[in-house]
N, CA, C and O atoms as a Tinker XYZ file with bonds, in Angstrom:
   404  protein
     1  N      0.840000   -1.182000    0.000000    73     2
     2  CA     0.000000    0.000000    0.000000    64     1     3
     3  C      0.881000    1.240000    0.000000    63     2     4     5
     4  O      1.796000    1.359000    0.815000    81     3
     5  N      0.609000    2.140000   -0.895000    73     3     6
     6  CA     1.364000    3.398000   -0.978000    64     5     7
     7  C      0.527000    4.541000   -0.420000    63     6     8     9
     8  O     -0.702000    4.537000   -0.494000    81     7
     9  N      1.221000    5.500000    0.131000    73     7    10
    10  CA     0.583000    6.675000    0.709000    64     9    11
    11  C      1.182000    7.917000    0.072000    63    10    12    13
    12  O      2.324000    7.902000   -0.389000    81    11
    13  N      0.414000    8.979000    0.049000    73    11    14
    14  CA     0.873000   10.255000   -0.474000    64    13    15
    15  C      1.029000   11.189000    0.707000    63    14    16    17
    16  O      0.188000   11.206000    1.605000    81    15
    17  N      2.114000   11.978000    0.712000    73    15    18
    18  CA     2.355000   12.856000    1.853000    64    17    19
    19  C      3.106000   14.110000    1.454000    63    18    20    21
    20  O      3.793000   14.168000    0.434000    81    19
    21  N      2.940000   15.119000    2.315000    73    19    22
    22  CA     3.637000   16.377000    2.137000    64    21    23
    23  C      3.925000   16.952000    3.518000    63    22    24    25
    24  O      3.094000   16.867000    4.423000    81    23
    25  N      5.101000   17.532000    3.670000    73    23    26
    26  CA     5.445000   18.209000    4.916000    64    25    27
    27  C      5.395000   19.707000    4.649000    63    26    28    29
    28  O      6.124000   20.227000    3.804000    81    27
    29  N      4.528000   20.387000    5.379000    73    27    30
    30  CA     4.385000   21.839000    5.260000    64    29    31
    31  C      5.221000   22.511000    6.349000    63    30    32    33
    32  O      5.272000   22.027000    7.479000    81    31
    33  N      5.862000   23.601000    6.019000    73    31    34
    34  CA     6.623000   24.356000    7.014000    64    33    35
    35  C      7.797000   23.587000    7.569000    63    34    36    37
    36  O      8.135000   23.724000    8.744000    81    35
    37  N      8.419000   22.784000    6.736000    73    35    38
    38  CA     9.554000   21.972000    7.182000    64    37    39
    39  C     10.613000   22.871000    7.819000    63    38    40    41
    40  O     10.883000   23.972000    7.339000    81    39
    41  N     11.195000   22.391000    8.887000    73    39    42
    42  CA    12.223000   23.121000    9.632000    64    41    43
    43  C     11.688000   24.350000   10.357000    63    42    44    45
    44  O     12.445000   25.278000   10.643000    81    43
    45  N     10.396000   24.367000   10.656000    73    43    46
    46  CA     9.827000   25.454000   11.459000    64    45    47
    47  C      8.999000   24.847000   12.576000    63    46    48    49
    48  O      8.732000   23.645000   12.581000    81    47
    49  N      8.599000   25.672000   13.510000    73    47    50
    50  CA     7.765000   25.180000   14.609000    64    49    51
    51  C      6.329000   24.938000   14.154000    63    50    52    53
    52  O      5.530000   24.381000   14.907000    81    51
    53  N      5.995000   25.342000   12.951000    73    51    54
    54  CA     4.640000   25.168000   12.429000    64    53    55
    55  C      4.538000   23.999000   11.447000    63    54    56    57
    56  O      3.655000   23.973000   10.590000    81    55
    57  N      5.428000   23.054000   11.578000    73    55    58
    58  CA     5.446000   21.913000   10.665000    64    57    59
    59  C      4.143000   21.120000   10.737000    63    58    60    61
    60  O      3.654000   20.797000   11.819000    81    59
    61  N      3.599000   20.819000    9.580000    73    59    62
    62  CA     2.395000   19.991000    9.475000    64    61    63
    63  C      2.707000   18.860000    8.507000    63    62    64    65
    64  O      3.180000   19.095000    7.395000    81    63
    65  N      2.439000   17.637000    8.935000    73    63    66
    66  CA     2.598000   16.473000    8.070000    64    65    67
    67  C      1.202000   16.059000    7.627000    63    66    68    69
    68  O      0.343000   15.754000    8.453000    81    67
    69  N      0.988000   16.051000    6.334000    73    67    70
    70  CA    -0.295000   15.651000    5.761000    64    69    71
    71  C     -0.075000   14.372000    4.963000    63    70    72    73
    72  O      0.796000   14.322000    4.094000    81    71
    73  N     -0.856000   13.345000    5.252000    73    71    74
    74  CA    -0.681000   12.061000    4.559000    64    73    75
    75  C     -2.040000   11.411000    4.314000    63    74    76    77
    76  O     -2.961000   11.533000    5.123000    81    75
    77  N     -2.144000   10.718000    3.182000    73    75    78
    78  CA    -3.416000   10.070000    2.836000    64    77    79
    79  C     -3.154000    8.776000    2.074000    63    78    80    81
    80  O     -2.058000    8.541000    1.564000    81    79
    81  N     -4.196000    7.943000    2.012000    73    79    82
    82  CA    -4.163000    6.782000    1.125000    64    81    83
    83  C     -4.113000    7.334000   -0.303000    63    82    84    85
    84  O     -4.933000    8.176000   -0.666000    81    83
    85  N     -3.182000    6.879000   -1.097000    73    83    86
    86  CA    -2.992000    7.445000   -2.440000    64    85    87
    87  C     -4.234000    7.363000   -3.315000    63    86    88    89
    88  O     -4.467000    8.249000   -4.138000    81    87
    89  N     -5.033000    6.314000   -3.150000    73    87    90
    90  CA    -6.182000    6.151000   -4.046000    64    89    91
    91  C     -7.310000    7.154000   -3.791000    63    90    92    93
    92  O     -8.221000    7.262000   -4.613000    81    91
    93  N     -7.275000    7.883000   -2.683000    73    91    94
    94  CA    -8.331000    8.883000   -2.460000    64    93    95
    95  C     -7.860000   10.298000   -2.773000    63    94    96    97
    96  O     -8.643000   11.241000   -2.659000    81    95
    97  N     -6.607000   10.465000   -3.162000    73    95    98
    98  CA    -6.085000   11.779000   -3.509000    64    97    99
    99  C     -6.911000   12.378000   -4.649000    63    98   100   101
   100  O     -7.132000   11.725000   -5.669000    81    99
   101  N     -7.356000   13.595000   -4.476000    73    99   102
   102  CA    -8.159000   14.276000   -5.487000    64   101   103
   103  C     -9.657000   14.078000   -5.334000    63   102   104   105
   104  O    -10.434000   14.731000   -6.031000    81   103
   105  N    -10.079000   13.202000   -4.448000    73   103   106
   106  CA   -11.513000   12.956000   -4.251000    64   105   107
   107  C    -12.114000   13.939000   -3.249000    63   106   108   109
   108  O    -11.423000   14.452000   -2.368000    81   107
   109  N    -13.389000   14.187000   -3.398000    73   107   110
   110  CA   -14.131000   14.999000   -2.442000    64   109   111
   111  C    -15.076000   14.084000   -1.687000    63   110   112   113
   112  O    -15.886000   13.379000   -2.288000    81   111
   113  N    -14.969000   14.097000   -0.370000    73   111   114
   114  CA   -15.807000   13.276000    0.499000    64   113   115
   115  C    -16.928000   14.151000    1.042000    63   114   116   117
   116  O    -16.695000   15.287000    1.455000    81   115
   117  N    -18.139000   13.618000    1.038000    73   115   118
   118  CA   -19.295000   14.396000    1.472000    64   117   119
   119  C    -20.054000   13.642000    2.548000    63   118   120   121
   120  O    -20.398000   12.472000    2.380000    81   119
   121  N    -20.312000   14.327000    3.657000    73   119   122
   122  CA   -21.156000   13.813000    4.735000    64   121   123
   123  C    -22.314000   14.790000    4.860000    63   122   124   125
   124  O    -22.197000   15.827000    5.514000    81   123
   125  N    -23.434000   14.451000    4.227000    73   123   126
   126  CA   -24.583000   15.359000    4.190000    64   125   127
   127  C    -25.189000   15.583000    5.562000    63   126   128   129
   128  O    -25.651000   16.684000    5.863000    81   127
   129  N    -25.196000   14.546000    6.406000    73   127   130
   130  CA   -25.772000   14.682000    7.750000    64   129   131
   131  C    -25.067000   15.756000    8.561000    63   130   132   133
   132  O    -25.711000   16.580000    9.210000    81   131
   133  N    -23.737000   15.740000    8.519000    73   131   134
   134  CA   -22.952000   16.713000    9.303000    64   133   135
   135  C    -22.552000   17.929000    8.479000    63   134   136   137
   136  O    -21.825000   18.804000    8.951000    81   135
   137  N    -23.032000   17.973000    7.250000    73   135   138
   138  CA   -22.739000   19.078000    6.339000    64   137   139
   139  C    -21.233000   19.313000    6.192000    63   138   140   141
   140  O    -20.744000   20.435000    6.318000    81   139
   141  N    -20.513000   18.213000    5.919000    73   139   142
   142  CA   -19.065000   18.280000    5.720000    64   141   143
   143  C    -18.753000   17.926000    4.278000    63   142   144   145
   144  O    -19.234000   16.924000    3.749000    81   143
   145  N    -17.946000   18.758000    3.656000    73   143   146
   146  CA   -17.404000   18.462000    2.342000    64   145   147
   147  C    -15.892000   18.591000    2.471000    63   146   148   149
   148  O    -15.389000   19.668000    2.788000    81   147
   149  N    -15.171000   17.518000    2.232000    73   147   150
   150  CA   -13.732000   17.445000    2.482000    64   149   151
   151  C    -13.039000   16.997000    1.204000    63   150   152   153
   152  O    -13.266000   15.886000    0.726000    81   151
   153  N    -12.201000   17.856000    0.655000    73   151   154
   154  CA   -11.458000   17.499000   -0.544000    64   153   155
   155  C    -10.047000   17.080000   -0.158000    63   154   156   157
   156  O     -9.340000   17.810000    0.536000    81   155
   157  N     -9.650000   15.918000   -0.606000    73   155   158
   158  CA    -8.308000   15.392000   -0.355000    64   157   159
   159  C     -7.430000   15.947000   -1.483000    63   158   160   161
   160  O     -7.171000   15.275000   -2.481000    81   159
   161  N     -6.986000   17.180000   -1.297000    73   159   162
   162  CA    -6.336000   17.910000   -2.382000    64   161   163
   163  C     -4.836000   17.634000   -2.492000    63   162   164   165
   164  O     -4.146000   17.403000   -1.499000    81   163
   165  N     -4.369000   17.668000   -3.721000    73   163   166
   166  CA    -2.953000   17.483000   -4.008000    64   165   167
   167  C     -2.140000   18.637000   -3.421000    63   166   168   169
   168  O     -0.992000   18.446000   -3.019000    81   167
   169  N     -2.730000   19.833000   -3.370000    73   167   170
   170  CA    -2.031000   20.978000   -2.791000    64   169   171
   171  C     -1.662000   20.725000   -1.334000    63   170   172   173
   172  O     -0.563000   21.069000   -0.901000    81   171
   173  N     -2.577000   20.125000   -0.581000    73   171   174
   174  CA    -2.322000   19.896000    0.841000    64   173   175
   175  C     -1.605000   18.575000    1.103000    63   174   176   177
   176  O     -0.660000   18.535000    1.891000    81   175
   177  N     -2.036000   17.499000    0.457000    73   175   178
   178  CA    -1.476000   16.169000    0.717000    64   177   179
   179  C     -0.274000   15.836000   -0.157000    63   178   180   181
   180  O      0.383000   14.818000    0.064000    81   179
   181  N      0.022000   16.666000   -1.133000    73   179   182
   182  CA     1.224000   16.501000   -1.936000    64   181   183
   183  C      1.097000   15.506000   -3.062000    63   182   184   185
   184  O      0.002000   15.079000   -3.429000    81   183
   185  N      2.259000   15.144000   -3.608000    73   183   186
   186  CA     2.283000   14.220000   -4.744000    64   185   187
   187  C      3.348000   13.132000   -4.589000    63   186   188   189
   188  O      3.447000   12.243000   -5.434000    81   187
   189  N      4.139000   13.194000   -3.524000    73   187   190
   190  CA     5.154000   12.166000   -3.310000    64   189   191
   191  C      4.533000   10.938000   -2.665000    63   190   192   193
   192  O      3.735000   11.056000   -1.736000    81   191
   193  N      4.899000    9.760000   -3.157000    73   191   194
   194  CA     4.373000    8.529000   -2.574000    64   193   195
   195  C      5.426000    7.856000   -1.701000    63   194   196   197
   196  O      6.624000    7.906000   -1.979000    81   195
   197  N      4.938000    7.228000   -0.643000    73   195   198
   198  CA     5.786000    6.585000    0.352000    64   197   199
   199  C      5.161000    5.268000    0.785000    63   198   200   201
   200  O      3.943000    5.099000    0.728000    81   199
   201  N      5.984000    4.360000    1.208000    73   199   202
   202  CA     5.514000    3.150000    1.874000    64   201   203
   203  C      5.365000    3.476000    3.356000    63   202   204   205
   204  O      5.927000    4.462000    3.833000    81   203
   205  N      4.612000    2.657000    4.085000    73   203   206
   206  CA     4.376000    2.908000    5.505000    64   205   207
   207  C      5.676000    3.078000    6.276000    63   206   208   209
   208  O      5.794000    3.984000    7.100000    81   207
   209  N      6.641000    2.226000    6.020000    73   207   210
   210  CA     7.905000    2.272000    6.745000    64   209   211
   211  C      8.601000    3.615000    6.572000    63   210   212   213
   212  O      9.269000    4.095000    7.488000    81   211
   213  N      8.446000    4.218000    5.401000    73   211   214
   214  CA     9.084000    5.505000    5.121000    64   213   215
   215  C      8.392000    6.662000    5.840000    63   214   216   217
   216  O      9.047000    7.621000    6.249000    81   215
   217  N      7.105000    6.576000    5.990000    73   215   218
   218  CA     6.349000    7.708000    6.525000    64   217   219
   219  C      6.023000    7.585000    8.010000    63   218   220   221
   220  O      5.745000    8.597000    8.654000    81   219
   221  N      6.049000    6.396000    8.563000    73   219   222
   222  CA     5.623000    6.211000    9.954000    64   221   223
   223  C      6.484000    6.978000   10.945000    63   222   224   225
   224  O      5.962000    7.485000   11.937000    81   223
   225  N      7.778000    7.078000   10.707000    73   223   226
   226  CA     8.647000    7.820000   11.622000    64   225   227
   227  C      8.293000    9.310000   11.624000    63   226   228   229
   228  O      8.272000    9.944000   12.679000    81   227
   229  N      8.021000    9.857000   10.458000    73   227   230
   230  CA     7.617000   11.265000   10.379000    64   229   231
   231  C      6.309000   11.495000   11.122000    63   230   232   233
   232  O      6.154000   12.497000   11.820000    81   231
   233  N      5.374000   10.573000   10.974000    73   231   234
   234  CA     4.095000   10.700000   11.674000    64   233   235
   235  C      4.320000   10.628000   13.178000    63   234   236   237
   236  O      3.754000   11.420000   13.932000    81   235
   237  N      5.139000    9.687000   13.613000    73   235   238
   238  CA     5.401000    9.518000   15.041000    64   237   239
   239  C      6.108000   10.690000   15.677000    63   238   240   241
   240  O      5.926000   10.959000   16.864000    81   239
   241  N      6.918000   11.394000   14.898000    73   239   242
   242  CA     7.670000   12.526000   15.422000    64   241   243
   243  C      7.028000   13.876000   15.103000    63   242   244   245
   244  O      7.509000   14.916000   15.553000    81   243
   245  N      5.955000   13.859000   14.334000    73   243   246
   246  CA     5.342000   15.108000   13.895000    64   245   247
   247  C      4.629000   15.855000   15.003000    63   246   248   249
   248  O      4.015000   15.256000   15.885000    81   247
   249  N      4.722000   17.176000   14.942000    73   247   250
   250  CA     4.021000   18.027000   15.921000    64   249   251
   251  C      2.538000   18.143000   15.567000    63   250   252   253
   252  O      1.672000   18.097000   16.441000    81   251
   253  N      2.268000   18.293000   14.292000    73   251   254
   254  CA     0.893000   18.381000   13.806000    64   253   255
   255  C      0.775000   17.455000   12.600000    63   254   256   257
   256  O      1.502000   17.595000   11.617000    81   255
   257  N     -0.146000   16.516000   12.696000    73   255   258
   258  CA    -0.289000   15.499000   11.649000    64   257   259
   259  C     -1.759000   15.409000   11.244000    63   258   260   261
   260  O     -2.653000   15.412000   12.090000    81   259
   261  N     -1.986000   15.330000    9.945000    73   259   262
   262  CA    -3.325000   15.198000    9.398000    64   261   263
   263  C     -3.333000   13.953000    8.526000    63   262   264   265
   264  O     -2.624000   13.891000    7.521000    81   263
   265  N     -4.131000   12.963000    8.905000    73   263   266
   266  CA    -4.199000   11.691000    8.172000    64   265   267
   267  C     -5.611000   11.453000    7.670000    63   266   268   269
   268  O     -6.577000   11.661000    8.404000    81   267
   269  N     -5.735000   11.024000    6.435000    73   267   270
   270  CA    -7.044000   10.627000    5.926000    64   269   271
   271  C     -6.886000    9.401000    5.031000    63   270   272   273
   272  O     -6.000000    9.335000    4.179000    81   271
   273  N     -7.769000    8.443000    5.251000    73   271   274
   274  CA    -7.740000    7.191000    4.497000    64   273   275
   275  C     -7.822000    6.029000    5.465000    63   274   276   277
   276  O     -7.184000    6.044000    6.518000    81   275
   277  N     -8.594000    5.036000    5.118000    73   275   278
   278  CA    -8.792000    3.896000    6.011000    64   277   279
   279  C     -7.497000    3.143000    6.294000    63   278   280   281
   280  O     -7.267000    2.717000    7.427000    81   279
   281  N     -6.654000    2.973000    5.289000    73   279   282
   282  CA    -5.417000    2.205000    5.470000    64   281   283
   283  C     -4.418000    2.941000    6.361000    63   282   284   285
   284  O     -3.880000    2.359000    7.303000    81   283
   285  N     -4.170000    4.217000    6.068000    73   283   286
   286  CA    -3.155000    4.943000    6.836000    64   285   287
   287  C     -3.596000    5.164000    8.277000    63   286   288   289
   288  O     -2.776000    5.088000    9.193000    81   287
   289  N     -4.877000    5.435000    8.488000    73   287   290
   290  CA    -5.364000    5.636000    9.855000    64   289   291
   291  C     -5.314000    4.320000   10.629000    63   290   292   293
   292  O     -4.928000    4.315000   11.798000    81   291
   293  N     -5.694000    3.212000   10.011000    73   291   294
   294  CA    -5.624000    1.912000   10.691000    64   293   295
   295  C     -4.188000    1.550000   11.064000    63   294   296   297
   296  O     -3.943000    1.031000   12.153000    81   295
   297  N     -3.242000    1.817000   10.169000    73   295   298
   298  CA    -1.837000    1.547000   10.487000    64   297   299
   299  C     -1.355000    2.447000   11.623000    63   298   300   301
   300  O     -0.595000    2.004000   12.485000    81   299
   301  N     -1.785000    3.687000   11.629000    73   299   302
   302  CA    -1.407000    4.610000   12.708000    64   301   303
   303  C     -1.982000    4.136000   14.045000    63   302   304   305
   304  O     -1.318000    4.242000   15.077000    81   303
   305  N     -3.201000    3.619000   14.031000    73   303   306
   306  CA    -3.807000    3.071000   15.256000    64   305   307
   307  C     -3.021000    1.828000   15.701000    63   306   308   309
   308  O     -2.652000    1.702000   16.868000    81   307
   309  N     -2.778000    0.935000   14.772000    73   307   310
   310  CA    -2.073000   -0.319000   15.069000    64   309   311
   311  C     -0.683000   -0.059000   15.660000    63   310   312   313
   312  O     -0.194000   -0.845000   16.472000    81   311
   313  N     -0.055000    1.038000   15.255000    73   311   314
   314  CA     1.283000    1.383000   15.721000    64   313   315
   315  C      1.266000    2.400000   16.864000    63   314   316   317
   316  O      2.272000    3.049000   17.151000    81   315
   317  N      0.112000    2.526000   17.507000    73   315   318
   318  CA    -0.055000    3.403000   18.678000    64   317   319
   319  C      0.297000    4.863000   18.419000    63   318   320   321
   320  O      0.783000    5.555000   19.314000    81   319
   321  N      0.057000    5.330000   17.204000    73   319   322
   322  CA     0.291000    6.730000   16.872000    64   321   323
   323  C     -0.991000    7.553000   16.973000    63   322   324   325
   324  O     -0.947000    8.774000   17.121000    81   323
   325  N     -2.137000    6.866000   16.890000    73   323   326
   326  CA    -3.446000    7.514000   16.937000    64   325   327
   327  C     -4.339000    6.742000   17.887000    63   326   328   329
   328  O     -4.371000    5.512000   17.870000    81   327
   329  N     -5.060000    7.476000   18.715000    73   327   330
   330  CA    -6.063000    6.881000   19.597000    64   329   331
   331  C     -7.323000    6.632000   18.764000    63   330   332   333
   332  O     -7.854000    7.571000   18.171000    81   331
   333  N     -7.808000    5.402000   18.706000    73   331   334
   334  CA    -8.994000    5.117000   17.885000    64   333   335
   335  C    -10.219000    5.942000   18.273000    63   334   336   337
   336  O    -11.111000    6.145000   17.449000    81   335
   337  N    -10.273000    6.420000   19.517000    73   335   338
   338  CA   -11.406000    7.243000   19.951000    64   337   339
   339  C    -11.406000    8.621000   19.295000    63   338   340   341
   340  O    -12.431000    9.303000   19.278000    81   339
   341  N    -10.265000    9.028000   18.759000    73   339   342
   342  CA   -10.174000   10.358000   18.154000    64   341   343
   343  C    -10.410000   10.347000   16.643000    63   342   344   345
   344  O    -10.314000   11.387000   15.993000    81   343
   345  N    -10.715000    9.192000   16.091000    73   343   346
   346  CA   -10.917000    9.054000   14.652000    64   345   347
   347  C    -12.370000    9.360000   14.295000    63   346   348   349
   348  O    -13.299000    8.892000   14.954000    81   347
   349  N    -12.545000   10.151000   13.245000    73   347   350
   350  CA   -13.893000   10.383000   12.715000    64   349   351
   351  C    -13.955000    9.768000   11.321000    63   350   352   353
   352  O    -12.929000    9.423000   10.734000    81   351
   353  N    -15.164000    9.636000   10.807000    73   351   354
   354  CA   -15.343000    9.164000    9.440000    64   353   355
   355  C    -16.084000   10.218000    8.647000    63   354   356   357
   356  O    -17.053000   10.815000    9.116000    81   355
   357  N    -15.605000   10.431000    7.440000    73   355   358
   358  CA   -16.255000   11.328000    6.497000    64   357   359
   359  C    -16.553000   10.500000    5.258000    63   358   360   361
   360  O    -15.635000   10.051000    4.572000    81   359
   361  N    -17.810000   10.299000    4.976000    73   359   362
   362  CA   -18.218000    9.530000    3.797000    64   361   363
   363  C    -17.582000    8.135000    3.806000    63   362   364   365
   364  O    -17.200000    7.616000    2.757000    81   363
   365  N    -17.470000    7.529000    5.003000    73   363   366
   366  CA   -16.928000    6.187000    5.147000    64   365   367
   367  C    -15.410000    6.111000    5.156000    63   366   368   369
   368  O    -14.846000    5.017000    5.146000    81   367
   369  N    -14.735000    7.265000    5.174000    73   367   370
   370  CA   -13.274000    7.309000    5.158000    64   369   371
   371  C    -12.780000    7.856000    6.491000    63   370   372   373
   372  O    -13.255000    8.889000    6.961000    81   371
   373  N    -11.823000    7.157000    7.097000    73   371   374
   374  CA   -11.310000    7.546000    8.409000    64   373   375
   375  C    -10.383000    8.755000    8.309000    63   374   376   377
   376  O     -9.590000    8.893000    7.378000    81   375
   377  N    -10.521000    9.632000    9.320000    73   375   378
   378  CA    -9.714000   10.847000    9.381000    64   377   379
   379  C     -9.234000   11.039000   10.815000    63   378   380   381
   380  O    -10.002000   10.890000   11.765000    81   379
   381  N     -7.952000   11.371000   10.958000    73   379   382
   382  CA    -7.389000   11.608000   12.304000    64   381   383
   383  C     -6.411000   12.762000   12.252000    63   382   384   385
   384  O     -5.732000   12.989000   11.251000    81   383
   385  N     -6.358000   13.480000   13.354000    73   383   386
   386  CA    -5.396000   14.563000   13.494000    64   385   387
   387  C     -4.639000   14.371000   14.798000    63   386   388   389
   388  O     -5.207000   13.934000   15.799000    81   387
   389  N     -3.361000   14.697000   14.780000    73   387   390
   390  CA    -2.504000   14.606000   15.946000    64   389   391
   391  C     -1.924000   15.996000   16.183000    63   390   392   393
   392  O     -1.358000   16.607000   15.276000    81   391
   393  N     -2.069000   16.485000   17.406000    73   391   394
   394  CA    -1.501000   17.787000   17.765000    64   393   395
   395  C     -0.606000   17.623000   18.966000    63   394   396   397
   396  O     -0.982000   16.994000   19.955000    81   395
   397  N      0.579000   18.192000   18.879000    73   395   398
   398  CA     1.480000   18.226000   20.025000    64   397   399
   399  C      1.660000   19.669000   20.432000    63   398   400   401
   400  O      2.024000   20.520000   19.619000    81   399
   401  N      1.403000   19.935000   21.691000    73   399   402
   402  CA     1.529000   21.318000   22.171000    64   401   403
   403  C      2.889000   21.570000   22.756000    63   402   404
   404  O      3.172000   22.679000   23.208000    81   403
């Protein structure tokens, strides 16, 4: 399984790691009940692809992390990087955010 990721603000205190399942890149997820429309944009999630082993260390060390996709969120949960209670679903796709203060 390949993932797409981008690091925003690299080498600053405002670093954000954005990563998603590659197959949902460019899709718009809609949750009509909660009135959420979420686009998994290339601008935010980037265009570089990585295997889990390549990206997991960045996720584990990241100050602010944004993950979307069933595969990447499940791997993050399995590796104790994300608390499953903090995961939401948008249009059947798992989404998690990690913030370090």
